[in-house]
Backbone as JSON Lines, residues from 0, in Angstrom:
{"i":0,"aa":"M","n":[76.86,114.45,137.46],"ca":[77.65,115.18,136.49],"c":[78.36,114.17,135.58]}
{"i":1,"aa":"S","n":[78.15,114.29,134.28],"ca":[78.79,113.36,133.34],"c":[80.2,113.85,133.04]}
{"i":2,"aa":"K","n":[81.06,112.91,132.83],"ca":[82.45,113.25,132.51],"c":[82.61,113.32,131.0]}
{"i":3,"aa":"H","n":[83.18,114.39,130.56],"ca":[83.42,114.6,129.13],"c":[84.79,114.05,128.79]}
{"i":4,"aa":"I","n":[84.85,113.2,127.73],"ca":[86.15,112.61,127.39],"c":[87.02,113.57,126.6]}
{"i":5,"aa":"G","n":[86.46,114.65,126.09],"ca":[87.24,115.76,125.55],"c":[87.78,115.63,124.15]}
{"i":6,"aa":"F","n":[86.91,115.51,123.16],"ca":[87.38,115.59,121.79],"c":[87.47,117.07,121.43]}
{"i":7,"aa":"P","n":[88.55,117.5,120.78],"ca":[88.65,118.93,120.42],"c":[87.66,119.27,119.3]}
{"i":8,"aa":"L","n":[87.18,120.48,119.34],"ca":[86.25,120.94,118.32],"c":[87.01,121.28,117.05]}
{"i":9,"aa":"P","n":[86.44,120.95,115.88],"ca":[87.13,121.27,114.62],"c":[87.18,122.78,114.39]}
{"i":10,"aa":"T","n":[88.23,123.23,113.75],"ca":[88.39,124.66,113.5],"c":[87.36,125.19,112.52]}
{"i":11,"aa":"E","n":[86.75,124.3,111.69],"ca":[85.75,124.74,110.72],"c":[84.52,125.32,111.41]}
{"i":12,"aa":"M","n":[84.32,124.98,112.68],"ca":[83.17,125.51,113.39],"c":[83.32,127.0,113.68]}
{"i":13,"aa":"F","n":[84.55,127.49,113.76],"ca":[84.8,128.87,114.16],"c":[85.27,129.76,113.02]}
{"i":14,"aa":"H","n":[85.76,129.16,111.94],"ca":[86.29,129.94,110.82],"c":[85.52,129.57,109.56]}
{"i":15,"aa":"P","n":[85.08,130.56,108.79],"ca":[84.38,130.24,107.54],"c":[85.34,129.6,106.54]}
{"i":16,"aa":"H","n":[84.82,128.71,105.73],"ca":[85.65,127.99,104.76],"c":[85.94,128.88,103.55]}
{"i":17,"aa":"Q","n":[87.2,128.9,103.15],"ca":[87.6,129.59,101.93],"c":[88.45,128.62,101.12]}
{"i":18,"aa":"C","n":[88.07,128.41,99.88],"ca":[88.82,127.5,99.01],"c":[90.1,128.21,98.56]}
{"i":19,"aa":"F","n":[91.23,127.55,98.75],"ca":[92.49,128.08,98.28],"c":[93.42,126.92,97.95]}
{"i":20,"aa":"A","n":[94.39,127.19,97.12],"ca":[95.36,126.17,96.74],"c":[96.76,126.75,96.86]}
{"i":21,"aa":"L","n":[97.66,125.93,97.31],"ca":[99.05,126.34,97.4],"c":[99.68,126.32,96.01]}
{"i":22,"aa":"P","n":[100.7,127.12,95.77],"ca":[101.35,127.12,94.45],"c":[101.88,125.74,94.07]}
{"i":23,"aa":"K","n":[102.32,124.98,95.05],"ca":[102.82,123.62,94.79],"c":[101.7,122.73,94.24]}
{"i":24,"aa":"E","n":[100.5,122.84,94.81],"ca":[99.37,122.04,94.34],"c":[98.96,122.46,92.93]}
{"i":25,"aa":"E","n":[98.98,123.77,92.65],"ca":[98.63,124.26,91.32],"c":[99.62,123.75,90.28]}
{"i":26,"aa":"A","n":[100.9,123.74,90.62],"ca":[101.93,123.28,89.68],"c":[101.78,121.78,89.42]}
{"i":27,"aa":"I","n":[101.48,121.0,90.45],"ca":[101.31,119.56,90.27],"c":[100.11,119.27,89.39]}
{"i":28,"aa":"C","n":[99.0,119.96,89.63],"ca":[97.79,119.74,88.83],"c":[98.0,120.17,87.38]}
{"i":29,"aa":"E","n":[98.75,121.23,87.17],"ca":[99.03,121.68,85.8],"c":[99.95,120.69,85.09]}
{"i":30,"aa":"L","n":[100.94,120.17,85.8],"ca":[101.86,119.22,85.2],"c":[101.16,117.91,84.83]}
{"i":31,"aa":"L","n":[100.3,117.43,85.72],"ca":[99.59,116.17,85.48],"c":[98.31,116.35,84.67]}
{"i":32,"aa":"Q","n":[97.94,117.61,84.37],"ca":[96.74,117.93,83.61],"c":[95.49,117.35,84.26]}
{"i":33,"aa":"I","n":[95.36,117.55,85.57],"ca":[94.18,117.13,86.3],"c":[93.51,118.36,86.89]}
{"i":34,"aa":"N","n":[92.22,118.26,87.16],"ca":[91.48,119.39,87.71],"c":[91.89,119.63,89.16]}
{"i":35,"aa":"L","n":[91.92,120.89,89.54],"ca":[92.29,121.27,90.9],"c":[91.02,121.41,91.73]}
{"i":36,"aa":"K","n":[90.93,120.62,92.81],"ca":[89.77,120.63,93.68],"c":[90.18,121.03,95.09]}
{"i":37,"aa":"C","n":[89.23,121.61,95.82],"ca":[89.45,121.97,97.21],"c":[89.54,120.69,98.04]}
{"i":38,"aa":"H","n":[90.47,120.66,99.0],"ca":[90.66,119.45,99.8],"c":[89.54,119.24,100.81]}
{"i":39,"aa":"S","n":[88.96,120.31,101.31],"ca":[87.98,120.12,102.37],"c":[86.55,119.99,101.84]}
{"i":40,"aa":"C","n":[86.18,120.71,100.78],"ca":[84.79,120.63,100.31],"c":[84.65,119.92,98.97]}
{"i":41,"aa":"G","n":[85.74,119.73,98.23],"ca":[85.67,119.03,96.95],"c":[85.21,119.89,95.78]}
{"i":42,"aa":"K","n":[85.1,121.2,95.98],"ca":[84.66,122.1,94.92],"c":[85.76,122.24,93.87]}
{"i":43,"aa":"L","n":[85.36,122.23,92.6],"ca":[86.29,122.39,91.49],"c":[86.78,123.83,91.45]}
{"i":44,"aa":"M","n":[88.1,124.02,91.58],"ca":[88.65,125.38,91.61],"c":[89.24,125.79,90.27]}
{"i":45,"aa":"K","n":[89.85,124.85,89.56],"ca":[90.46,125.16,88.27],"c":[90.36,123.94,87.37]}
{"i":46,"aa":"R","n":[89.86,124.16,86.15],"ca":[89.69,123.06,85.2],"c":[90.78,123.17,84.12]}
{"i":47,"aa":"Y","n":[91.4,122.06,83.83],"ca":[92.42,122.02,82.8],"c":[91.85,121.36,81.56]}
{"i":48,"aa":"P","n":[92.33,121.74,80.38],"ca":[91.79,121.17,79.14],"c":[92.08,119.67,79.06]}
{"i":49,"aa":"K","n":[91.23,118.97,78.29],"ca":[91.34,117.52,78.19],"c":[92.53,117.07,77.35]}
{"i":50,"aa":"E","n":[92.93,117.87,76.35],"ca":[94.04,117.41,75.49],"c":[95.35,117.41,76.27]}
{"i":51,"aa":"K","n":[96.13,116.41,76.02],"ca":[97.4,116.25,76.72],"c":[98.51,116.96,75.95]}
{"i":52,"aa":"K","n":[99.43,117.55,76.69],"ca":[100.6,118.15,76.07],"c":[101.63,117.05,75.84]}
{"i":53,"aa":"P","n":[102.31,117.07,74.7],"ca":[103.36,116.05,74.49],"c":[104.52,116.29,75.46]}
{"i":54,"aa":"I","n":[104.96,115.22,76.1],"ca":[106.03,115.35,77.08],"c":[107.35,115.63,76.36]}
{"i":55,"aa":"N","n":[107.67,114.83,75.36],"ca":[108.88,115.03,74.57],"c":[108.47,115.15,73.1]}
{"i":56,"aa":"P","n":[108.18,116.36,72.63],"ca":[107.76,116.49,71.24],"c":[108.93,116.14,70.31]}
{"i":57,"aa":"P","n":[108.62,115.61,69.13],"ca":[109.7,115.26,68.2],"c":[110.44,116.51,67.73]}
{"i":58,"aa":"V","n":[111.73,116.37,67.61],"ca":[112.58,117.48,67.19],"c":[112.92,117.29,65.72]}
{"i":59,"aa":"H","n":[112.63,118.31,64.93],"ca":[112.94,118.27,63.5],"c":[114.06,119.25,63.23]}
{"i":60,"aa":"R","n":[115.22,118.72,62.93],"ca":[116.38,119.56,62.64],"c":[116.81,119.28,61.19]}
{"i":61,"aa":"S","n":[117.28,120.32,60.56],"ca":[117.63,120.18,59.12],"c":[118.84,119.27,58.92]}
{"i":62,"aa":"W","n":[119.77,119.23,59.84],"ca":[120.98,118.44,59.66],"c":[120.76,116.96,60.01]}
{"i":63,"aa":"M","n":[119.58,116.58,60.52],"ca":[119.33,115.19,60.9],"c":[118.67,114.4,59.77]}
{"i":64,"aa":"K","n":[118.47,114.97,58.59],"ca":[117.8,114.28,57.48],"c":[118.58,113.17,56.97]}
């Protein structure tokens, strides 16, 4: 009889994979303007546009002329 050293089985063997993202991850990806990918399979979940939003847009006020 061989002795099993006992590595636990991964949970992916018993549960089907579903891609999901936490609201925190979505907010970070939106702020940094990077694509949101699934952590376990690498599938692209949300694509953000390539153009960058200005962080501090110039302010034009009439009294500052």
